[in-house]
C-alpha positions as CSV (number, residue, x, y, z in Angstrom):
1,X,-9.0,-25.8,13.4
2,X,-7.6,-24.9,16.8
3,X,-10.0,-27.3,18.5
4,X,-9.2,-30.2,16.2
5,X,-5.4,-29.8,16.4
6,X,-5.6,-29.2,20.2
7,X,-6.8,-32.9,20.6
8,X,-3.6,-34.2,19.1
9,X,-1.1,-35.9,21.4
10,X,2.3,-34.3,21.6
11,X,2.7,-31.2,19.5
12,X,1.0,-29.7,16.5
13,X,1.5,-26.6,14.3
14,X,-1.0,-24.3,12.4
15,X,0.3,-21.9,9.9
16,X,-2.4,-19.3,9.1
17,X,-2.1,-16.7,6.3
18,X,-4.7,-14.1,7.0
19,X,-5.3,-11.1,4.7
20,X,-6.6,-7.8,6.0
21,X,-9.9,-6.4,4.9
22,X,-11.1,-9.6,3.3
23,X,-14.1,-10.3,5.4
24,X,-17.1,-10.2,3.1
25,X,-19.8,-12.4,4.7
26,X,-21.5,-13.3,8.0
27,X,-19.2,-15.3,10.3
28,X,-16.0,-13.9,8.8
29,X,-14.0,-11.8,11.3
30,X,-10.4,-11.9,10.1
31,X,-7.4,-11.9,12.3
32,X,-9.2,-10.7,15.4
33,X,-11.3,-13.9,15.5
34,X,-8.1,-16.0,15.8
35,X,-7.2,-13.7,18.8
36,X,-10.5,-14.2,20.5
37,X,-10.3,-18.0,20.1
38,X,-6.8,-18.1,21.5
39,X,-7.6,-15.8,24.4
40,X,-10.9,-17.5,25.4
41,X,-10.1,-21.2,24.8
42,X,-6.6,-22.0,23.8
43,X,-4.1,-20.3,26.1
44,X,-1.9,-23.4,26.0
45,X,-0.8,-22.5,22.5
46,X,2.4,-20.6,21.7
47,X,1.7,-17.8,19.2
48,X,4.2,-16.4,16.7
49,X,3.1,-13.3,14.8
50,X,4.4,-10.1,13.2
51,X,4.6,-7.4,15.8
52,X,2.8,-5.1,13.4
53,X,-0.3,-7.3,13.6
54,X,-0.2,-8.4,17.2
55,X,-1.8,-5.5,19.0
56,X,-1.1,-2.4,16.9
57,X,-3.6,-1.4,14.2
58,X,-2.2,-0.9,10.7
59,X,-3.8,-0.5,7.3
60,X,-7.5,-1.2,7.7
61,X,-7.2,-1.7,11.5
62,X,-7.1,-5.5,11.7
63,X,-5.0,-7.0,14.6
64,X,-4.8,-10.3,16.5
65,X,-5.5,-8.9,20.0
66,X,-7.4,-5.7,21.0
67,X,-5.2,-5.6,24.1
68,X,-2.1,-7.7,25.1
69,X,-3.5,-11.0,26.5
70,X,-2.5,-12.4,29.9
71,X,-1.3,-15.9,30.2
72,X,-0.7,-16.5,26.5
73,X,2.8,-16.9,25.2
74,X,3.2,-14.5,22.2
75,X,6.4,-14.1,20.2
76,X,6.6,-11.2,17.8
77,X,8.8,-11.6,14.7
78,X,9.0,-9.0,12.0
79,X,9.7,-11.5,9.2
80,X,6.2,-13.0,9.7
81,X,4.6,-9.9,8.2
82,X,4.0,-10.4,4.5
83,X,3.8,-6.7,3.5
84,X,4.2,-6.9,-0.3
85,X,1.4,-8.1,-2.5
86,X,2.6,-10.2,-5.5
87,X,-0.8,-10.6,-7.2
88,X,-0.3,-7.5,-9.3
89,X,3.3,-8.3,-10.2
90,X,3.7,-5.2,-12.3
91,X,2.8,-2.8,-9.5
92,X,3.2,-3.6,-5.8
93,X,1.4,-0.4,-4.8
94,X,-2.0,-1.4,-6.2
95,X,-3.2,-2.8,-2.9
96,X,-2.1,0.5,-1.2
97,X,-4.0,2.5,-3.9
98,X,-7.1,0.5,-3.3
99,X,-6.9,1.0,0.5
100,X,-6.5,4.8,0.0
101,X,-9.4,4.9,-2.5
102,X,-11.7,3.1,-0.1
103,X,-10.6,5.2,2.9
104,X,-11.4,8.3,0.8
105,X,-7.8,9.5,1.0
106,X,-7.7,11.0,-2.5
107,X,-4.3,12.7,-2.2
108,X,-2.6,9.5,-1.1
109,X,-4.4,7.5,-3.9
110,X,-3.1,10.0,-6.5
111,X,0.5,9.6,-5.2
112,X,0.2,5.8,-5.5
113,X,-0.9,6.0,-9.1
114,X,2.3,7.7,-10.0
115,X,4.0,4.4,-9.4
116,X,1.4,2.4,-11.3
117,X,2.5,3.4,-14.8
118,X,2.9,-0.2,-15.9
119,X,-0.4,-1.3,-14.4
120,X,-3.2,0.6,-16.2
121,X,-6.3,1.6,-14.3
122,X,-8.9,3.6,-16.3
123,X,-12.5,4.7,-15.9
124,X,-15.4,4.5,-18.4
125,X,-19.1,5.2,-18.3
126,X,-19.7,2.9,-21.3
127,X,-20.0,-0.9,-20.8
128,X,-19.3,-1.6,-24.4
129,X,-16.1,0.4,-24.2
130,X,-15.1,-1.5,-21.2
131,X,-15.6,-4.8,-23.1
132,X,-13.6,-3.5,-26.1
133,X,-10.8,-2.4,-23.7
134,X,-10.6,-5.9,-22.3
135,X,-10.7,-7.7,-25.6
136,X,-7.8,-5.7,-27.0
137,X,-5.7,-7.1,-24.1
138,X,-6.8,-10.7,-24.4
139,X,-3.7,-12.2,-26.1
140,X,-2.4,-15.7,-25.8
141,X,-3.3,-17.2,-22.4
142,X,-4.2,-13.9,-20.9
143,X,-7.6,-14.0,-19.2
144,X,-10.2,-11.3,-19.1
145,X,-13.6,-11.0,-17.3
146,X,-16.3,-8.8,-15.8
147,X,-16.6,-8.7,-12.0
148,X,-19.2,-7.0,-9.8
149,X,-20.4,-6.8,-6.2
150,X,-23.1,-9.2,-5.2
151,X,-25.0,-6.2,-4.0
152,X,-24.9,-4.6,-7.5
153,X,-28.5,-5.5,-8.2
154,X,-29.3,-2.7,-10.6
155,X,-26.6,-3.8,-13.0
156,X,-29.4,-6.1,-14.2
157,X,-30.7,-3.2,-16.3
158,X,-27.6,-3.5,-18.4
159,X,-27.8,-7.3,-18.8
160,X,-25.6,-8.2,-15.9
161,X,-27.4,-10.2,-13.2
162,X,-25.2,-10.7,-10.2
163,X,-27.7,-13.3,-8.8
164,X,-27.0,-15.7,-11.6
165,X,-25.0,-18.7,-10.3
166,X,-21.5,-18.7,-11.7
167,X,-20.4,-21.7,-13.6
168,X,-17.0,-21.4,-11.9
169,X,-15.1,-24.2,-13.7
170,X,-16.1,-23.2,-17.2
171,X,-15.9,-19.4,-16.4
172,X,-12.3,-19.6,-15.2
173,X,-10.9,-22.3,-17.4
174,X,-12.6,-22.5,-20.8
175,X,-11.4,-20.7,-23.9
176,X,-12.6,-17.6,-25.7
177,X,-14.8,-19.7,-28.0
178,X,-17.0,-20.9,-25.1
179,X,-20.0,-18.7,-24.1
180,X,-19.7,-19.9,-20.5
181,X,-16.1,-18.6,-20.1
182,X,-15.1,-15.3,-18.6
183,X,-13.8,-14.2,-22.1
184,X,-17.4,-13.9,-23.4
185,X,-18.0,-11.0,-21.0
186,X,-21.6,-11.9,-20.4
187,X,-21.7,-13.2,-16.8
188,X,-19.9,-11.3,-14.1
189,X,-18.2,-13.0,-11.2
190,X,-19.0,-11.6,-7.8
191,X,-16.6,-11.3,-4.9
192,X,-17.7,-14.7,-3.7
193,X,-16.8,-16.4,-7.0
194,X,-13.4,-14.6,-7.4
195,X,-12.1,-14.2,-3.9
196,X,-8.7,-15.8,-3.7
197,X,-8.5,-16.0,-7.5
198,X,-7.3,-13.6,-10.2
199,X,-7.7,-12.7,-13.9
200,X,-5.1,-10.9,-16.0
201,X,-7.4,-8.0,-16.9
202,X,-10.7,-7.1,-15.3
203,X,-13.6,-4.8,-15.7
204,X,-15.0,-3.8,-12.3
205,X,-18.7,-3.0,-12.6
206,X,-19.6,-0.5,-9.9
207,X,-23.2,-0.1,-8.7
208,X,-25.0,1.9,-6.0
209,X,-24.3,-0.4,-3.1
210,X,-21.3,1.8,-2.5
211,X,-21.6,5.6,-3.1
212,X,-19.2,8.3,-1.9
213,X,-20.8,10.8,0.5
214,X,-18.7,13.8,1.7
215,X,-15.6,12.1,3.3
216,X,-17.2,8.7,3.8
217,X,-19.3,6.1,2.0
218,X,-23.0,5.6,1.8
219,X,-23.5,1.8,1.9
220,X,-26.8,0.5,0.5
221,X,-28.6,-2.7,-0.1
222,X,-31.3,-3.2,-2.7
223,X,-34.5,-4.4,-1.0
224,X,-37.6,-5.1,-3.0
225,X,-37.9,-2.1,-5.3
226,X,-35.5,0.4,-3.7
227,X,-32.1,1.1,-2.2
228,X,-32.0,1.1,1.6
229,X,-29.1,2.6,3.6
230,X,-27.1,0.1,5.6
231,X,-26.4,1.4,9.1
232,X,-24.9,-1.7,10.8
233,X,-21.2,-1.2,11.1
234,X,-20.3,-4.8,10.3
235,X,-22.6,-4.8,7.2
236,X,-21.1,-1.6,6.0
237,X,-17.6,-3.0,6.3
238,X,-18.5,-6.1,4.4
239,X,-19.6,-4.0,1.4
240,X,-16.4,-1.9,1.5
241,X,-14.4,-5.1,1.7
242,X,-16.3,-6.5,-1.3
243,X,-15.0,-3.7,-3.4
244,X,-11.5,-4.2,-1.9
245,X,-11.6,-7.8,-3.2
246,X,-13.0,-6.7,-6.6
247,X,-10.4,-4.0,-7.1
248,X,-7.5,-6.3,-6.4
249,X,-8.3,-9.2,-8.7
250,X,-6.4,-8.1,-11.8
251,X,-2.8,-9.1,-12.3
252,X,-2.0,-6.7,-15.1
253,X,-4.6,-3.9,-15.1
254,X,-8.3,-3.0,-14.9
255,X,-11.0,-0.8,-16.2
256,X,-13.7,0.4,-13.9
257,X,-17.2,0.9,-15.4
258,X,-19.7,3.2,-13.7
259,X,-23.1,3.2,-15.4
260,X,-24.7,6.5,-16.5
261,X,-27.9,5.8,-14.7
262,X,-31.4,6.7,-16.0
263,X,-33.4,9.8,-15.0
264,X,-36.6,7.8,-15.7
265,X,-35.6,5.1,-13.2
266,X,-35.6,5.9,-9.5
267,X,-33.4,2.9,-8.7
268,X,-30.6,4.2,-11.0
269,X,-30.3,7.9,-10.1
270,X,-27.9,9.7,-12.4
271,X,-26.4,12.0,-9.7
272,X,-25.3,9.1,-7.6
273,X,-23.5,7.3,-10.4
274,X,-21.9,10.7,-11.3
275,X,-20.7,10.9,-7.7
276,X,-19.0,7.6,-7.9
277,X,-17.3,8.5,-11.2
278,X,-16.2,11.9,-9.7
279,X,-14.7,10.2,-6.7
280,X,-12.7,7.8,-8.9
281,X,-11.5,10.7,-11.0
282,X,-10.4,12.6,-7.9
283,X,-8.4,9.6,-6.8
284,X,-6.4,9.9,-10.0
285,X,-8.0,7.3,-12.2
286,X,-8.0,8.7,-15.8
287,X,-11.0,8.3,-18.2
288,X,-10.4,5.7,-20.9
289,X,-9.4,7.4,-24.1
290,X,-9.7,4.3,-26.3
291,X,-12.6,4.0,-28.8
């Protein structure tokens, strides 16, 4: 975009709205990639940005420049920082809660949930209970759906294959009488299908690609017939960001489903699913009490 607009005679303007922690695939680098492009190739541009995002790390650490660039005119304006999420209109602290949950800051996550009373977040180990919970909230034009990480390959054992290509138009737009729609709760949308979009109520299906381990996360990828640990820092961050996307797709509330696992299946170890559920409970998410 910078290259194309740079060819224009006279002046041109690019307005970029860049969200933190949204990089989920190879080639995505967030705000810092804009900074590298400006520093390396487009020093003739005038840059206006929030001071909070110029060189100081905030939230998940994304910023425009690692160090203050030389020879580039940068103006910092506080009003350019859009610090309030309006996706979850009933609870502005949902994005903060998700950030604390994914940074394993359980105390802060618990404090955030105190202000989420109008935005229910609950946990279940029963997929059918999650579906019932959603259907009870599907009134009028309210939209419900299952969402899952593209790395959640063992959800297939429960009838949810994240590799199935999403029929996006019908999934998002068709009514509850259409088996292709999100309302039917048969096909989950992954982070790629739902990034930048929302539903009113979601069930987040959590698999073993992201498992709590002490004060950090064990990030895994399912290769062939087993889970393999992801060591690459970029690959790890992509998986964490996938769950950031999934956990912020609901406007009114969500239920998180963690499978029970199967002691007879080495790819679905019970203790790891239990560890996920325990972490979510420690972050303050209550178990679903609806039958």
